[in-house]
C-alpha positions in Angstrom: -38.5 -55.5 207.7 -39.5 -59.2 207.8 -42.0 -60.2 205.2 -45.3 -61.4 206.6 -46.8 -64.7 205.5 -50.4 -63.3 205.3 -53.0 -64.0 202.6 -51.0 -62.1 199.9 -52.5 -58.7 200.5 -49.7 -57.3 202.6 -46.4 -59.0 201.8 -44.3 -56.7 204.1 -45.1 -54.3 206.9 -47.1 -51.3 205.6 -46.5 -52.3 202.0 -49.1 -53.6 199.6 -48.2 -56.4 197.3 -49.5 -56.4 193.7 -52.0 -59.2 193.0 -51.9 -61.2 189.7 -54.4 -60.1 187.0 -57.3 -62.5 186.8 -57.4 -64.7 183.7 -60.4 -64.4 181.4 -62.4 -67.4 180.3 -60.4 -67.9 177.1 -57.1 -67.8 178.9 -58.4 -70.2 181.5 -59.5 -72.6 178.7 -56.1 -72.3 177.0 -54.2 -72.9 180.2 -56.4 -76.0 181.0 -55.8 -77.5 177.6 -57.8 -80.3 176.1 -59.6 -82.8 178.5 -57.3 -85.3 180.0 -57.8 -89.0 180.4 -59.6 -88.5 183.7 -62.3 -86.4 182.0 -62.7 -88.9 179.3 -63.1 -91.7 181.8 -65.7 -89.7 183.6 -67.8 -89.2 180.4 -67.5 -92.9 179.6 -68.6 -93.8 183.1 -71.7 -91.6 182.9 -72.6 -93.3 179.6 -72.1 -96.8 181.2 -74.3 -95.8 184.1 -77.1 -94.5 181.8 -77.1 -97.7 179.8 -77.1 -99.7 183.0 -80.2 -97.8 184.2 -82.0 -98.3 180.9 -81.4 -102.1 181.1 -82.6 -102.1 184.7 -85.8 -100.3 183.6 -86.3 -102.8 180.8 -86.1 -105.8 183.1 -89.1 -104.5 185.0 -90.9 -102.7 182.2 -94.3 -104.5 182.5 -94.8 -103.6 186.2 -92.5 -100.6 186.3 -89.8 -100.0 188.9 -89.2 -97.5 191.7 -86.3 -95.1 192.0 -84.8 -96.9 194.9 -85.0 -100.3 193.2 -83.3 -99.0 190.1 -80.6 -97.4 192.2 -79.8 -100.7 193.9 -79.8 -102.7 190.7 -77.5 -100.2 189.0 -75.3 -99.9 192.0 -75.7 -96.1 192.2 -76.6 -93.6 194.8 -80.3 -92.6 194.8 -79.5 -88.9 194.1 -77.3 -89.9 191.1 -79.9 -92.3 189.8 -82.6 -89.6 190.1 -80.5 -87.1 188.1 -79.8 -89.6 185.4 -83.4 -90.8 185.1 -84.6 -87.2 184.9 -82.4 -86.7 181.8 -83.4 -90.0 180.3 -87.1 -89.0 180.9 -86.6 -85.6 179.2 -85.1 -87.4 176.2 -88.0 -89.8 176.0 -85.9 -92.9 176.6 -87.6 -93.5 180.0 -91.2 -92.7 181.1 -92.1 -91.8 184.7 -95.6 -92.5 185.8 -96.6 -89.6 188.1 -99.2 -91.7 189.8 -97.5 -95.0 190.5 -94.0 -93.3 190.7 -92.7 -96.2 188.6 -90.3 -96.0 185.6 -90.9 -97.6 182.2 -89.2 -97.6 178.9 -90.0 -94.5 176.9 -91.6 -94.3 173.5 -88.5 -92.7 171.9 -86.4 -95.8 172.9 -89.0 -98.0 171.2 -88.9 -95.8 168.1 -85.1 -96.0 168.0 -85.3 -99.8 168.2 -88.0 -99.9 165.6 -85.9 -97.9 163.2 -83.3 -100.7 163.1 -85.9 -103.4 162.3 -87.6 -104.2 159.1 -90.9 -105.2 160.6 -92.4 -103.5 163.6 -96.0 -103.1 164.9 -96.0 -99.5 163.8 -94.6 -100.3 160.4 -97.1 -103.1 159.9 -100.1 -101.0 160.8 -99.2 -97.8 159.1 -100.8 -98.5 155.8 -104.0 -99.8 157.5 -104.3 -96.7 159.6 -103.9 -94.5 156.5 -106.6 -96.4 154.7 -109.0 -96.2 157.6 -108.4 -92.5 158.0 -108.9 -91.9 154.3 -112.1 -93.9 154.2 -113.7 -92.4 157.3 -112.1 -88.9 157.3 -111.6 -89.3 161.1 -108.5 -89.6 163.3 -107.2 -93.1 163.7 -104.9 -94.4 166.5 -102.8 -97.5 167.2 -102.5 -98.6 170.8 -100.6 -101.4 172.3 -100.3 -102.8 175.8 -97.3 -101.8 177.9 -97.4 -103.3 181.4 -100.7 -102.1 183.0 -100.9 -99.2 180.6 -102.1 -98.6 177.0 -99.5 -96.9 174.9 -100.4 -94.8 171.9 -97.9 -96.0 169.2 -99.2 -94.1 166.1 -101.8 -91.7 164.8 -103.1 -90.7 161.4 -105.5 -87.7 160.9 -108.3 -87.8 158.4 -109.6 -85.0 156.3 -112.8 -84.2 158.2 -112.7 -80.4 158.9 -113.2 -80.8 162.6 -110.3 -82.9 163.9 -110.1 -84.7 167.2 -106.9 -85.6 168.9 -107.8 -87.2 172.3 -104.4 -88.8 172.7 -100.9 -88.1 171.5 -98.3 -90.5 170.4 -96.3 -91.8 173.4 -99.0 -91.0 175.9 -99.9 -93.8 178.4 -103.2 -94.4 180.2 -104.3 -97.2 182.5 -105.6 -100.2 180.7 -109.4 -99.9 180.6 -109.6 -96.1 180.3 -110.6 -95.0 176.8 -111.9 -96.9 173.8 -108.6 -98.5 172.5 -107.3 -99.1 176.0 -110.5 -100.9 176.9 -110.4 -102.9 173.7 -106.9 -104.2 174.7 -108.2 -105.9 177.8 -112.0 -106.4 177.5 -111.4 -109.4 175.2 -108.6 -111.0 177.1 -108.9 -114.1 179.3 -110.8 -113.5 182.6 -107.7 -114.2 184.8 -105.6 -111.7 183.0 -108.4 -109.2 182.9 -108.9 -109.4 186.6 -105.2 -109.0 187.3 -105.0 -105.8 185.3 -108.1 -104.3 186.9 -106.8 -105.1 190.4 -103.5 -103.4 189.6 -105.2 -100.3 188.2 -108.0 -100.0 190.7 -106.5 -97.0 192.5 -105.9 -95.2 189.3 -109.4 -95.4 187.8 -111.2 -92.8 190.0 -109.0 -90.1 188.4 -111.1 -90.5 185.3 -114.5 -89.2 186.1 -114.7 -91.2 189.2 -114.7 -94.6 187.4 -114.3 -97.7 189.6 -113.1 -101.2 189.0 -116.8 -102.4 188.9 -117.6 -99.8 186.3 -114.8 -101.1 184.1 -116.0 -104.7 184.6 -119.6 -103.8 183.6 -118.5 -101.8 180.5 -116.2 -104.6 179.4 -119.0 -107.2 179.7 -121.2 -105.0 177.5 -118.6 -104.4 174.8 -117.8 -108.1 174.5 -121.3 -108.5 173.1 -120.8 -106.0 170.3 -117.1 -106.9 169.5 -115.9 -103.3 169.8 -115.7 -100.5 172.4 -117.5 -97.1 172.4 -116.3 -94.2 174.6 -118.4 -91.1 174.6 -117.0 -87.8 176.0 -114.6 -89.5 178.5 -111.7 -87.1 177.8 -113.3 -84.5 175.5 -116.9 -83.4 175.4 -118.6 -84.0 172.1 -116.0 -86.6 171.0 -116.9 -90.3 170.5 -114.2 -93.0 170.0 -114.5 -96.6 168.8 -111.9 -99.1 170.0 -111.5 -102.3 167.9 -109.3 -105.1 169.2 -106.8 -106.7 166.8 -106.2 -110.4 167.1 -103.3 -112.4 165.5 -104.1 -115.7 163.8 -103.9 -117.5 167.1 -103.8 -115.8 170.5 -105.1 -112.8 172.4 -105.4 -109.2 171.6 -102.0 -107.6 170.6 -103.1 -104.2 169.6 -106.2 -101.9 169.2 -107.3 -99.4 166.6 -109.2 -96.4 167.7 -111.3 -94.2 165.4 -112.3 -90.8 166.9 -114.7 -88.2 165.6 -117.2 -85.6 166.8 -120.2 -87.3 168.3 -122.6 -86.1 165.7 -120.8 -88.3 163.1 -120.8 -91.4 165.4 -124.4 -92.7 165.2 -124.9 -96.4 165.8 -125.2 -97.3 162.1 -121.9 -95.5 161.3 -120.2 -97.2 164.3 -121.0 -100.6 162.8 -119.8 -99.5 159.4 -116.5 -98.3 160.8 -116.1 -101.6 162.8 -116.6 -103.6 159.6 -114.3 -101.3 157.7 -111.5 -101.8 160.2 -111.9 -105.6 160.1 -111.8 -105.5 156.3 -108.7 -103.4 156.1 -106.9 -105.5 158.6 -107.7 -108.6 156.6 -106.7 -107.0 153.3 -103.4 -105.9 154.7 -102.7 -109.4 155.9 -102.0 -108.4 159.4 -101.9 -111.5 161.5 -100.4 -113.7 158.8 -97.2 -115.7 159.2 -95.1 -112.8 158.0 -96.7 -110.5 160.5 -97.8 -111.2 164.1 -96.9 -114.9 164.0 -93.2 -113.9 163.5 -93.5 -111.3 166.2 -95.0 -113.8 168.6 -92.2 -116.3 167.9 -89.5 -113.6 168.5 -91.2 -112.6 171.7 -91.4 -116.2 172.9 -87.8 -116.7 172.1 -86.8 -113.7 174.2 -88.5 -115.0 177.3 
């Protein structure tokens, strides 16, 4: 009989060949051995690609960047770029705005960078936030500007039994929405203020139907008092105060928000909290040559 060259089931006419016993997972791993140079190169390549994407996001962090633009700059296929950005977003290294569809640097990347520096905004403000929370018993937040968004950088909870947490660390909102967010732009120069409002005009209606004109009118009102009041915008029965923080020379670089139940936020107490925040900021020396002036110089040098 002539052996047939079939698929290995019948090796000769009317006779069944024995098939090899399948290997189990351990045997397969043993047979494969340790990863070779090709596998190592693949891992290194993925790491290089991820770093390249983060750098591309950083270049356009203020305005944000689209998926297709990042793919072009990194020299990657759109599908590959999307997969890698999804992982970076889950890890907090990149932030994806679901409304604008733009990518920004994530809060965790900022915190990693901050851990390697002696002076950061969060570090500079931490004692001040703790003192304000201790004095008022309320929840205190630190917000900074990131592109056309306000980014919550830190939070300290006071001892008042009813706590309010209207925003979490790392959360972004359009500039102009919320007490601290409004404080970041209401006291800026008119041209910059108008540019921000124009960029966020389509996003404002998501927040109780607010419009660009509403934001303009509220900002004009708050400039007269020196601080911002937000009543029940995100949570019913919660009132927040937003106080802009100025360096020695220049515009607003941060805002402190104090939030509490509305019953505790009468007009007289609002003014006391405003004065308290200003006093603590002065006492802590925030805005001195060792603080924001140094930060401003480093930012200018990096431009």
